[in-house]
N, CA, C and O atoms as a Tinker XYZ file with bonds, in Angstrom:
   352  protein
     1  N     29.618000  -13.861000   99.541000    73     2
     2  CA    28.973000  -13.819000  100.761000    64     1     3
     3  C     29.710000  -16.039000  101.057000    63     2     4     5
     4  O     29.958000  -16.552000  102.148000    81     3
     5  N     29.787000  -16.492000  100.133000    73     3     6
     6  CA    29.792000  -17.601000  100.249000    64     5     7
     7  C     31.075000  -17.833000  100.984000    63     6     8     9
     8  O     31.195000  -18.059000  102.188000    81     7
     9  N     32.063000  -17.739000  100.034000    73     7    10
    10  CA    33.402000  -17.135000  100.604000    64     9    11
    11  C     33.442000  -17.039000  102.596000    63    10    12    13
    12  O     33.958000  -17.819000  103.397000    81    11
    13  N     32.971000  -16.256000  102.737000    73    11    14
    14  CA    32.499000  -15.412000  103.890000    64    13    15
    15  C     31.701000  -16.626000  104.875000    63    14    16    17
    16  O     31.996000  -16.734000  106.065000    81    15
    17  N     31.238000  -17.020000  104.584000    73    15    18
    18  CA    30.368000  -18.284000  105.396000    64    17    19
    19  C     31.113000  -19.096000  105.292000    63    18    20    21
    20  O     31.139000  -19.568000  106.428000    81    19
    21  N     32.089000  -19.883000  104.450000    73    19    22
    22  CA    32.722000  -20.280000  104.748000    64    21    23
    23  C     34.176000  -20.759000  105.697000    63    22    24    25
    24  O     34.691000  -21.816000  106.063000    81    23
    25  N     34.549000  -18.776000  105.870000    73    23    26
    26  CA    35.910000  -18.584000  107.021000    64    25    27
    27  C     34.425000  -18.476000  108.175000    63    26    28    29
    28  O     34.681000  -19.127000  109.188000    81    27
    29  N     33.737000  -18.162000  108.206000    73    27    30
    30  CA    33.197000  -18.394000  109.993000    64    29    31
    31  C     32.542000  -16.889000  109.741000    63    30    32    33
    32  O     31.807000  -16.603000  110.686000    81    31
    33  N     32.598000  -15.890000  108.776000    73    31    34
    34  CA    32.395000  -14.830000  108.817000    64    33    35
    35  C     30.975000  -14.230000  109.202000    63    34    36    37
    36  O     30.964000  -13.201000  109.877000    81    35
    37  N     30.112000  -14.649000  108.922000    73    35    38
    38  CA    28.408000  -15.291000  108.661000    64    37    39
    39  C     28.175000  -15.544000  110.297000    63    38    40    41
    40  O     28.954000  -15.977000  111.146000    81    39
    41  N     26.872000  -15.126000  110.389000    73    39    42
    42  CA    25.837000  -15.983000  111.945000    64    41    43
    43  C     25.757000  -17.518000  110.657000    63    42    44    45
    44  O     26.132000  -17.664000  109.494000    81    43
    45  N     25.375000  -18.005000  111.217000    73    43    46
    46  CA    24.667000  -19.626000  110.911000    64    45    47
    47  C     24.066000  -19.648000  110.663000    63    46    48    49
    48  O     24.150000  -20.452000  109.735000    81    47
    49  N     22.358000  -19.035000  110.765000    73    47    50
    50  CA    21.379000  -18.739000  110.056000    64    49    51
    51  C     21.942000  -18.169000  108.344000    63    50    52    53
    52  O     21.428000  -18.721000  107.371000    81    51
    53  N     22.932000  -17.130000  108.143000    73    51    54
    54  CA    22.894000  -16.696000  107.287000    64    53    55
    55  C     22.675000  -17.946000  105.637000    63    54    56    57
    56  O     23.519000  -18.838000  105.554000    81    55
    57  N     21.889000  -17.895000  104.834000    73    55    58
    58  CA    21.988000  -18.431000  103.407000    64    57    59
    59  C     22.762000  -17.469000  102.542000    63    58    60    61
    60  O     22.161000  -16.430000  102.268000    81    59
    61  N     24.022000  -17.620000  102.044000    73    59    62
    62  CA    24.783000  -16.410000  101.486000    64    61    63
    63  C     23.628000  -16.225000   99.858000    63    62    64    65
    64  O     23.165000  -15.127000   99.548000    81    63
    65  N     23.421000  -17.200000   99.231000    73    63    66
    66  CA    22.828000  -16.754000   97.501000    64    65    67
    67  C     21.885000  -15.670000   98.139000    63    66    68    69
    68  O     22.044000  -14.496000   97.804000    81    67
    69  N     20.679000  -16.095000   99.257000    73    67    70
    70  CA    19.476000  -15.907000  100.196000    64    69    71
    71  C     20.161000  -13.954000  100.024000    63    70    72    73
    72  O     20.113000  -13.039000   99.202000    81    71
    73  N     20.684000  -14.204000  101.269000    73    71    74
    74  CA    21.225000  -12.933000  101.935000    64    73    75
    75  C     22.281000  -12.203000  100.572000    63    74    76    77
    76  O     22.885000  -11.190000  100.924000    81    75
    77  N     22.421000  -12.482000   99.677000    73    75    78
    78  CA    23.060000  -11.467000   98.409000    64    77    79
    79  C     22.209000  -11.227000   97.544000    63    78    80    81
    80  O     22.352000  -10.135000   96.994000    81    79
    81  N     21.269000  -11.913000   97.174000    73    79    82
    82  CA    19.733000  -11.318000   96.614000    64    81    83
    83  C     19.195000   -9.492000   97.538000    63    82    84    85
    84  O     18.990000   -8.290000   97.368000    81    83
    85  N     19.228000  -10.550000   98.447000    73    83    86
    86  CA    18.484000   -9.097000   99.803000    64    85    87
    87  C     19.053000   -8.034000   99.783000    63    86    88    89
    88  O     18.397000   -6.992000   99.782000    81    87
    89  N     21.042000   -8.032000   99.752000    73    87    90
    90  CA    21.694000   -7.042000   99.658000    64    89    91
    91  C     21.626000   -6.760000   97.929000    63    90    92    93
    92  O     20.700000   -5.961000   97.794000    81    91
    93  N     21.930000   -6.923000   97.217000    73    91    94
    94  CA    21.385000   -5.977000   96.104000    64    93    95
    95  C     20.256000   -5.328000   95.615000    63    94    96    97
    96  O     20.300000   -4.213000   95.097000    81    95
    97  N     18.907000   -6.210000   95.813000    73    95    98
    98  CA    17.887000   -5.278000   95.939000    64    97    99
    99  C     17.582000   -4.008000   97.235000    63    98   100   101
   100  O     17.278000   -2.823000   97.100000    81    99
   101  N     17.836000   -4.926000   98.629000    73    99   102
   102  CA    18.284000   -3.699000   98.854000    64   101   103
   103  C     19.289000   -1.827000   98.697000    63   102   104   105
   104  O     18.893000   -0.694000   98.970000    81   103
   105  N     20.244000   -2.185000   98.308000    73   103   106
   106  CA    20.991000   -1.680000   97.704000    64   105   107
   107  C     20.646000   -0.493000   96.623000    63   106   108   109
   108  O     20.861000    0.719000   96.636000    81   107
   109  N     19.766000   -1.728000   95.304000    73   107   110
   110  CA    19.713000   -0.626000   94.370000    64   109   111
   111  C     18.321000   -0.206000   94.779000    63   110   112   113
   112  O     17.675000    0.500000   94.004000    81   111
   113  N     17.893000   -0.520000   95.743000    73   111   114
   114  CA    16.384000    0.659000   96.149000    64   113   115
   115  C     17.232000    1.768000   96.989000    63   114   116   117
   116  O     16.820000    2.919000   96.846000    81   115
   117  N     18.228000    1.610000   97.748000    73   115   118
   118  CA    18.480000    2.837000   98.418000    64   117   119
   119  C     19.353000    3.487000   97.147000    63   118   120   121
   120  O     20.312000    3.830000   97.838000    81   119
   121  N     19.671000    3.845000   95.999000    73   119   122
   122  CA    20.699000    4.031000   95.040000    64   121   123
   123  C     19.444000    4.962000   94.387000    63   122   124   125
   124  O     19.429000    6.146000   94.048000    81   123
   125  N     18.261000    3.781000   94.354000    73   123   126
   126  CA    17.267000    5.100000   93.465000    64   125   127
   127  C     15.857000    5.764000   94.466000    63   126   128   129
   128  O     14.828000    6.385000   94.199000    81   127
   129  N     16.479000    5.248000   95.671000    73   127   130
   130  CA    15.736000    6.932000   96.298000    64   129   131
   131  C     16.546000    7.997000   96.844000    63   130   132   133
   132  O     16.280000    9.054000   97.415000    81   131
   133  N     18.133000    7.126000   96.337000    73   131   134
   134  CA    18.761000    8.966000   96.840000    64   133   135
   135  C     18.933000    9.304000   96.037000    63   134   136   137
   136  O     19.801000   10.173000   96.129000    81   135
   137  N     18.330000    9.040000   94.284000    73   135   138
   138  CA    18.649000    9.736000   93.086000    64   137   139
   139  C     17.771000   10.639000   93.271000    63   138   140   141
   140  O     18.051000   11.838000   93.274000    81   139
   141  N     16.689000   10.207000   93.434000    73   139   142
   142  CA    14.658000   10.947000   92.885000    64   141   143
   143  C     14.897000   11.977000   94.953000    63   142   144   145
   144  O     13.974000   12.454000   95.612000    81   143
   145  N     15.918000   11.960000   95.213000    73   143   146
   146  CA    15.471000   13.379000   96.824000    64   145   147
   147  C     16.900000   14.352000   96.774000    63   146   148   149
   148  O     18.113000   14.231000   96.599000    81   147
   149  N     16.039000   15.224000   97.007000    73   147   150
   150  CA    17.434000   16.264000   96.976000    64   149   151
   151  C     17.958000   15.680000   98.339000    63   150   152   153
   152  O     17.333000   14.839000   98.987000    81   151
   153  N     19.517000   16.365000   98.812000    73   151   154
   154  CA    20.134000   16.042000   99.167000    64   153   155
   155  C     20.356000   15.335000  100.056000    63   154   156   157
   156  O     20.370000   15.733000  101.220000    81   155
   157  N     20.620000   13.914000   99.643000    73   155   158
   158  CA    21.006000   12.765000  100.185000    64   157   159
   159  C     21.969000   12.008000   99.681000    63   158   160   161
   160  O     21.770000   11.418000   98.619000    81   159
   161  N     22.811000   11.929000  100.151000    73   159   162
   162  CA    24.410000   11.210000   99.129000    64   161   163
   163  C     24.520000   10.156000   99.218000    63   162   164   165
   164  O     24.542000    9.822000  100.402000    81   163
   165  N     24.635000    9.140000   98.363000    73   163   166
   166  CA    24.676000    7.631000   98.215000    64   165   167
   167  C     25.595000    6.912000   98.829000    63   166   168   169
   168  O     25.429000    5.694000   98.889000    81   167
   169  N     26.743000    7.514000   99.406000    73   167   170
   170  CA    27.649000    7.051000  100.294000    64   169   171
   171  C     27.177000    7.189000  101.851000    63   170   172   173
   172  O     27.515000    6.555000  102.850000    81   171
   173  N     26.526000    7.955000  101.717000    73   171   174
   174  CA    25.902000    8.092000  103.411000    64   173   175
   175  C     25.056000    6.642000  103.488000    63   174   176   177
   176  O     25.215000    5.570000  104.073000    81   175
   177  N     23.951000    7.281000  102.459000    73   175   178
   178  CA    22.364000    5.850000  102.503000    64   177   179
   179  C     22.883000    4.322000  102.266000    63   178   180   181
   180  O     22.176000    3.402000  102.679000    81   179
   181  N     24.207000    4.026000  101.553000    73   179   182
   182  CA    24.155000    2.885000  101.660000    64   181   183
   183  C     25.445000    2.853000  102.996000    63   182   184   185
   184  O     25.314000    1.784000  103.591000    81   183
   185  N     26.581000    3.676000  103.592000    73   183   186
   186  CA    26.442000    2.973000  105.303000    64   185   187
   187  C     25.531000    2.912000  106.013000    63   186   188   189
   188  O     25.578000    1.999000  106.837000    81   187
   189  N     24.825000    3.438000  106.024000    73   187   190
   190  CA    23.111000    3.439000  107.107000    64   189   191
   191  C     23.141000    2.077000  105.921000    63   190   192   193
   192  O     24.295000    1.974000  105.506000    81   191
   193  N     22.596000    1.461000  105.542000    73   191   194
   194  CA    22.191000    0.528000  104.903000    64   193   195
   195  C     22.978000   -0.853000  105.643000    63   194   196   197
   196  O     22.401000   -1.772000  106.225000    81   195
   197  N     24.664000   -0.676000  105.401000    73   195   198
   198  CA    25.045000   -1.752000  106.003000    64   197   199
   199  C     25.300000   -1.643000  107.374000    63   198   200   201
   200  O     25.478000   -2.589000  108.142000    81   199
   201  N     25.308000   -0.607000  107.617000    73   199   202
   202  CA    24.736000   -0.492000  110.040000    64   201   203
   203  C     23.370000   -1.389000  110.492000    63   202   204   205
   204  O     23.151000   -2.058000  111.502000    81   203
   205  N     22.482000   -1.077000  109.191000    73   203   206
   206  CA    21.427000   -1.783000  109.745000    64   205   207
   207  C     21.546000   -3.459000  109.440000    63   206   208   209
   208  O     20.994000   -4.351000  110.084000    81   207
   209  N     22.227000   -3.571000  108.537000    73   207   210
   210  CA    22.070000   -5.099000  108.187000    64   209   211
   211  C     22.914000   -6.096000  108.312000    63   210   212   213
   212  O     22.577000   -7.272000  108.176000    81   211
   213  N     24.328000   -5.629000  108.637000    73   211   214
   214  CA    25.501000   -6.084000  108.923000    64   213   215
   215  C     25.267000   -6.947000  110.062000    63   214   216   217
   216  O     25.456000   -8.162000  110.018000    81   215
   217  N     24.871000   -6.345000  111.043000    73   215   218
   218  CA    24.800000   -6.751000  112.873000    64   217   219
   219  C     23.760000   -8.309000  112.254000    63   218   220   221
   220  O     23.705000   -9.230000  113.069000    81   219
   221  N     23.326000   -8.431000  111.462000    73   219   222
   222  CA    22.198000   -9.399000  111.318000    64   221   223
   223  C     22.303000  -10.699000  110.676000    63   222   224   225
   224  O     21.545000  -11.669000  110.657000    81   223
   225  N     23.961000  -10.361000  109.915000    73   223   226
   226  CA    24.359000  -11.682000  109.263000    64   225   227
   227  C     26.007000  -11.783000  109.240000    63   226   228   229
   228  O     26.524000  -12.533000  108.412000    81   227
   229  N     26.729000  -11.118000  110.041000    73   227   230
   230  CA    28.372000  -11.138000  110.539000    64   229   231
   231  C     28.430000  -11.504000  111.587000    63   230   232   233
   232  O     27.833000  -10.912000  112.487000    81   231
   233  N     29.349000  -12.863000  111.860000    73   231   234
   234  CA    29.803000  -12.616000  112.856000    64   233   235
   235  C     30.496000  -11.610000  113.856000    63   234   236   237
   236  O     31.346000  -10.765000  113.574000    81   235
   237  N     29.849000  -11.939000  115.292000    73   235   238
   238  CA    30.368000  -10.765000  116.139000    64   237   239
   239  C     31.921000  -10.448000  115.898000    63   238   240   241
   240  O     31.988000   -9.358000  115.330000    81   239
   241  N     33.082000  -10.943000  116.096000    73   239   242
   242  CA    34.184000  -10.939000  115.818000    64   241   243
   243  C     35.014000   -9.990000  114.381000    63   242   244   245
   244  O     35.964000   -9.207000  114.415000    81   243
   245  N     34.014000  -10.571000  112.992000    73   243   246
   246  CA    34.176000   -9.889000  112.337000    64   245   247
   247  C     33.199000   -8.700000  111.975000    63   246   248   249
   248  O     33.214000   -8.066000  110.920000    81   247
   249  N     32.238000   -8.494000  113.183000    73   247   250
   250  CA    31.101000   -7.054000  112.632000    64   249   251
   251  C     32.609000   -6.116000  113.130000    63   250   252   253
   252  O     33.330000   -5.539000  112.316000    81   251
   253  N     32.897000   -6.149000  114.968000    73   251   254
   254  CA    33.975000   -5.120000  115.169000    64   253   255
   255  C     35.044000   -4.622000  114.394000    63   254   256   257
   256  O     35.589000   -3.549000  114.656000    81   255
   257  N     35.402000   -5.418000  113.362000    73   255   258
   258  CA    36.602000   -4.642000  111.814000    64   257   259
   259  C     35.695000   -4.414000  111.280000    63   258   260   261
   260  O     36.081000   -4.938000  110.235000    81   259
   261  N     34.464000   -3.967000  110.968000    73   259   262
   262  CA    33.966000   -3.906000  109.975000    64   261   263
   263  C     34.227000   -1.992000  109.749000    63   262   264   265
   264  O     34.032000   -1.292000  110.743000    81   263
   265  N     34.610000   -1.386000  108.561000    73   263   266
   266  CA    34.140000   -0.034000  108.271000    64   265   267
   267  C     32.964000    0.012000  107.729000    63   266   268   269
   268  O     32.881000   -0.734000  106.752000    81   267
   269  N     31.680000    0.798000  108.062000    73   267   270
   270  CA    30.763000    0.902000  107.112000    64   269   271
   271  C     30.777000    2.598000  106.487000    63   270   272   273
   272  O     29.864000    2.914000  105.724000    81   271
   273  N     31.945000    3.734000  106.886000    73   271   274
   274  CA    32.341000    5.083000  107.242000    64   273   275
   275  C     31.586000    5.598000  105.856000    63   274   276   277
   276  O     31.657000    4.964000  104.803000    81   275
   277  N     31.093000    6.432000  105.961000    73   275   278
   278  CA    30.500000    6.919000  104.190000    64   277   279
   279  C     31.573000    7.437000  103.472000    63   278   280   281
   280  O     31.609000    7.638000  102.258000    81   279
   281  N     32.729000    7.705000  104.561000    73   279   282
   282  CA    34.239000    8.446000  103.775000    64   281   283
   283  C     34.813000    6.772000  103.875000    63   282   284   285
   284  O     35.786000    6.847000  104.625000    81   283
   285  N     34.708000    5.896000  103.620000    73   283   286
   286  CA    35.702000    4.796000  103.469000    64   285   287
   287  C     36.129000    4.647000  102.409000    63   286   288   289
   288  O     37.097000    3.890000  102.332000    81   287
   289  N     35.610000    5.295000  101.116000    73   287   290
   290  CA    36.242000    4.881000   99.725000    64   289   291
   291  C     36.573000    5.831000   99.816000    63   290   292   293
   292  O     36.955000    4.837000  100.433000    81   291
   293  N     37.146000    7.604000   99.944000    73   291   294
   294  CA    37.310000    8.726000   99.993000    64   293   295
   295  C     38.505000    8.192000  101.622000    63   294   296   297
   296  O     38.853000    9.260000  102.125000    81   295
   297  N     38.892000    7.442000  102.136000    73   295   298
   298  CA    39.971000    7.361000  102.999000    64   297   299
   299  C     41.030000    6.496000  102.197000    63   298   300   301
   300  O     42.183000    6.861000  101.967000    81   299
   301  N     40.324000    4.997000  101.711000    73   299   302
   302  CA    41.521000    4.002000  100.894000    64   301   303
   303  C     41.825000    4.781000   99.500000    63   302   304   305
   304  O     42.759000    4.340000   98.831000    81   303
   305  N     41.343000    5.535000   99.173000    73   303   306
   306  CA    41.836000    6.228000   97.884000    64   305   307
   307  C     43.142000    7.367000   98.198000    63   306   308   309
   308  O     44.069000    7.534000   97.406000    81   307
   309  N     43.017000    8.024000   99.379000    73   307   310
   310  CA    44.012000    8.909000   99.753000    64   309   311
   311  C     45.102000    7.876000  100.654000    63   310   312   313
   312  O     46.228000    8.355000  100.526000    81   311
   313  N     45.124000    7.114000  101.179000    73   311   314
   314  CA    46.062000    6.342000  101.290000    64   313   315
   315  C     46.761000    5.371000  100.088000    63   314   316   317
   316  O     47.853000    4.820000  100.226000    81   315
   317  N     45.794000    5.263000   98.719000    73   315   318
   318  CA    46.578000    4.514000   97.783000    64   317   319
   319  C     47.416000    5.464000   96.966000    63   318   320   321
   320  O     48.215000    5.054000   96.123000    81   319
   321  N     47.216000    6.780000   97.236000    73   319   322
   322  CA    48.047000    7.526000   96.819000    64   321   323
   323  C     49.391000    7.991000   97.412000    63   322   324   325
   324  O     50.213000    8.686000   96.816000    81   323
   325  N     49.507000    7.495000   98.719000    73   323   326
   326  CA    50.506000    8.282000   99.558000    64   325   327
   327  C     51.304000    7.260000   98.929000    63   326   328   329
   328  O     52.128000    7.493000   98.044000    81   327
   329  N     51.031000    6.078000   99.422000    73   327   330
   330  CA    51.827000    4.787000   98.922000    64   329   331
   331  C     52.266000    4.637000   98.000000    63   330   332   333
   332  O     53.370000    4.100000   98.079000    81   331
   333  N     51.620000    5.075000   96.130000    73   331   334
   334  CA    51.993000    5.104000   95.048000    64   333   335
   335  C     53.030000    6.309000   94.931000    63   334   336   337
   336  O     53.650000    6.504000   93.886000    81   335
   337  N     53.197000    7.176000   96.163000    73   335   338
   338  CA    53.595000    8.524000   95.623000    64   337   339
   339  C     55.198000    8.031000   95.832000    63   338   340   341
   340  O     55.619000    7.521000   96.869000    81   339
   341  N     55.863000    8.250000   94.827000    73   339   342
   342  CA    57.891000    8.350000   94.973000    64   341   343
   343  C     58.446000    8.835000   96.040000    63   342   344   345
   344  O     58.107000    9.979000   96.342000    81   343
   345  N     59.230000    8.282000   96.725000    73   343   346
   346  CA    59.607000    8.432000   97.740000    64   345   347
   347  C     61.018000    9.287000   97.395000    63   346   348   349
   348  O     62.050000    8.910000   96.839000    81   347
   349  N     60.740000   10.236000   97.800000    73   347   350
   350  CA    62.652000   11.303000   97.491000    64   349   351
   351  C     63.217000   10.927000   98.307000    63   350   352
   352  O     64.378000   11.300000   98.478000    81   351
């Protein structure tokens, strides 16, 4: 958060330490709720959390480039495997 603030990626009102604590608490709450309710997937719920919170903290130019898809991690793993595969 501090680095993002220094790079101008956060809105002027954002206090990095306070925002980080809020995000950790929100993420923890989402995880606990997701574990206790059947049919809830953590990636989708965290994606929903970020989609709700990021517009209030990220600078507009950065917000347009952020990917909060619940399938992001899976996509990145596939891309990493493709890059690591030997070329014939």
